[in-house]
N, C-alpha and C positions, 0 to 999 in steps of 0.2 A: 224634656225627658232625658235623663242622664243615661249614658251607655250602660253603666252598672245596673241601673234599675231595669232597663230593657232586657239585658241578658238574664237577670233574675226572673223576669216575666216569662221569657222563653223557656228557661229551665223548669219552672213550675208547670207550665202547660205540657211540656214533653213528659215530665214525671207523672203528672196526674191524669193525662188523657187516657180514657179506657179503650181507645182505638186510635189508629193513625190520623193525625190532623196536621194542618199547617197553621202557623202562628206568624203574625206580622205586627211588629211594634213600631209605631210612628211617633214623630215629634209633633208639636202643635200645628204644624203646617201640613201634616199628613204624609210626610216623607220618611223613608226607611231609617230606623235606628238599629233594629235587630230583627232577624226572622229565622225560621226553620221549617222544614217539611220533614215529617217523620217518614221513615221507610214504610212503604205500603199505602201512603196517603194518595188519594186520587189527584191527578195532575191539576184539575180545576180548582182544588182547594187553595192553591197558592194565590191565584188572582182573587178568589173570593175573600181570603183573609186580608189581602192588601186593600181591597175595596171597602171592607168592613172597617178597618182601622182608619183609612182615609176619611170615610164618612163621619165616623165618631169624632175625629180630630177637627174636621173643617166645618161641619154643620152646626147650626145653633142648637141642635138636640144633643143629649148626653149619651145616647146610644142609638144603634140602628133600629132597635125596637121602638124607642120613643119617636124616631123620625118616621117610621112606618105608620105609627098611630096618627101622627100629625098629618102626614100626607093623605091618609084616608079621608080626611075632611076637606081636602082641596079639590078644586075644579080642574079640568083638563089643561087650561091655560097656565095655571099655577104649577101644576105638575111638570109641564114642559119646560119650566124655567129652572128646574133642579139641575145641579151639576150632573152631567151624564155619567160620571164615574161613581156617583153615590149609589148605594145599594140599600135595600130595605130588609135584607136577610138578617136575622138575629145573630149576634156574636161579635158585634163591634161595640166597644165600650170606651168612653172617654176617661182619661186619668187626670186627677186633680191633686194639687198640693195646695192646701188651704183653699182659697177661692179661685185659684188660677188653673186653667186647663193647661196641662203640660204635654199632652199627647194622647195616644189611644192604643188599644190593642184590638186585633181582629183574630178570631179563631174560626176555622172552618174544617169540617169533616165529620161532625157529629150532628144529631138533630139540633135545630136552632136554639132551643132553650138550654141544651147542654153546652153548646158553644158559648152562649152568653154566661152561664154559671161558671164555666172554666175560666173565661176571660176575667170575670169579677174576682174570682179566687186568686188568680195570678197577680192582679193589680194590688189586692189587699196584702198578699204575701210580700210584695215588693215595697210595702209601706205607702202606697198611693191610695187615694180616695176615689170612690165612684159616686154617682148620683142616680 
């Protein structure tokens, strides 16, 4: 994930969000590239956005939504082996260039489906692909 792309993602999320949110853009390892918390966003949205981006960047799933669906079919022992920083809340989406995962974005503060849609729009506006 290039810094310029990450900053474009943050700008789109901030411009398009219908209410205050936090956005976290991660590299392929789930580490910070760019982030923002809008005025009035609940404090817990910061960590939620970070965990969403981390999960989408590091898991074998392409979004927190798909990871939650996959986890729903697992037994307790398999669930216990998940990275404890992973989250199953919607709004974390992996970013791809061609077939290579380059990072992810996490959005938090809206209903989950809206967080997810906003994350996908921001990635598309930055010229990145989603799955």
